[in-house]
N, C-alpha and C positions, 0 to 999 in steps of 0.2 A: 556452377553456380553460386553468385554470389550474393554476399547478404548485406542488407543495406543497416546504415543504424535505424531505420524506422523499424525493418524486419528482426534484428535484434530487440528489442524495446518495443515497442508499444504492443506485439500483440501479445508477446508473454507477461504484460503490465495487465490486459485485459484480463486474460487467462486465469490471473491468480486474483483480481479484482471479484472474477466473477465465480472463484470460487470462493470467497471472503465473503460477500452477499450471499450463498449459500451456508454456510455456517453459523451466520447471523442468525440468517433466517431458522435457522435449525434450533437456535441458542431461544430465542424468542417461544417457535416452539413448542422446547423443554420447557421454561419456566410456566408456560402454559399451562401444561400436562400436570408440573408437579405444583402450583398454585403458586410461586415464589413469581416475586416482581422483577423481570431482566434489567432495571434499574441497579439493583442490587447486584452486575455484572461489570458495570461501568466502571466502579472504583478497584476493580478483584486485582490481585498481583500475584505474578508468582508468587514470592519472596517480597518483604517487608522494603528493601532497597531498593526496588526496581518499577518503573513507571505502572500507575493501573491501564487496563483495558484502554479509555476513552484514547490513551494516549497512544500504545499501538497501532489502532484504531486511523487516527485520524494522522499518524506515521504514516501507515499505510499510502493515505494519501498524497503525501508530502512528498514519499520517494517515489512515486509513479507521474500522476498531472506535473504534482508540486515540480518535481527536477526536471520535466519536459517542459515547461514555461521556466524554471531557471535556465536553460540551456538559452532556450530561444534569445533570453533578455543577458546573456553572460553574464548573472549572478545569482545566489543562492544561499538562503541563508538557514539555519538549523529549525527547526518546526517552533513555531510558538506555543504556547500552553494551549488544548485542545479545548477550554474553557468548558463548559458543563453542558455537551452534551447529554445526553439520553440515549437508552437502547437505540429508540425509534431515528433519531436526528443522527446514531452514527452509521447505521442502514443508510440514512438519505446521503450521508456522505458519501459512503463507497459508491451509491447511483450516480452520484451528480459527478462524481472523479469519472468513474466508466464512461458515461457518459460526454463529460470534457475532452476524455481520450479519443473518446470516435471522431471526433470531428476533426484533432490531426489527422492532418494529411503527410501523405510520405514525402512530398516534395518539399513541407515547410523544415519538417524535420532532417529529411537528408541536408539539408540545404546548410546545417549546423554541422557537419562533421569536418574536422579540424578548427569549428572554433574556439576561443578562448573563454575561460569558464573561471573567474572568480566565488570559490564558494569561504565568504566571511562567518571566523566562528572569534566569534569576539574580538580581542584585536588582533587575530592573526586573518590574514590572507591568504589563501590554500587556490595554488592555478592549476586550474585543470584544462586539456581540451575538452570538445561534448562526449567524443564516444569516452574519452578514459573516466569521467566523471558518474557518466549513465553508468557506466562495464563493471567501474571496480570499488564505489561510491554508492550510488544511489542504489544498485541491483541489491548487492548485499545490505543494506539496510531496509530496501522494502520486504524481504525476504526473510528477513530476522523478524520485525515487525508482524506480519502476515501469519510466521510459525507462532509467536509469545503468544499473538492472542487468539490463535488457535489453543494452545494450550490451557491459556488461560480457561478457555471453556471446556475442554476435555479435563480438566483438572476439577470443575463443577459438577460433571458429571453426563453434559451433554456426549451422545450418544453419536461421537463424528470418528471420521477413520481414515487412513491417508489420503484416500480416493475422494474424501469432500477435500482435504487442501490439495490435490492433484488441478481442480474441477474438470474442463472440458478439456482434454487434451486434442490437440490437430494433429488427428490420424489422416493418414496415407485411405483416399476408400473408391 
């Protein structure tokens, strides 16, 4: 069985975005149970020099749908400041990202195999092929930010575990 660029990326993005959506819902429910404002989490950080929860979630979107769009355009830029999302806005961002990825067709993404992509990083331009960009740069960033957001929720007391991070696995039935 050969795997295409689409097979290697979009289903994995969707699996983890589903997990992110799930642990965000658990975070909101936890706040409701505790009588706390979920918007307090938006600015939460693991450590002072790390970017906040809002950036972690925005980066999950940026390094999934944003990466696919970048591959299709041949250019990718670092994520912008996530702005002033509230907790519900972050949840909507994840849902919108999932919806956008669900519209990506295998043919459209597979047509990008071997295509050049330039990552613009300040005055530097880092050259990639589409598949090397997605698999060696975008994926590690996507999972890093998803795990960091998960960790921030765990550190705040939200009752989530490894199964919440894994999401719905694609098992043989």
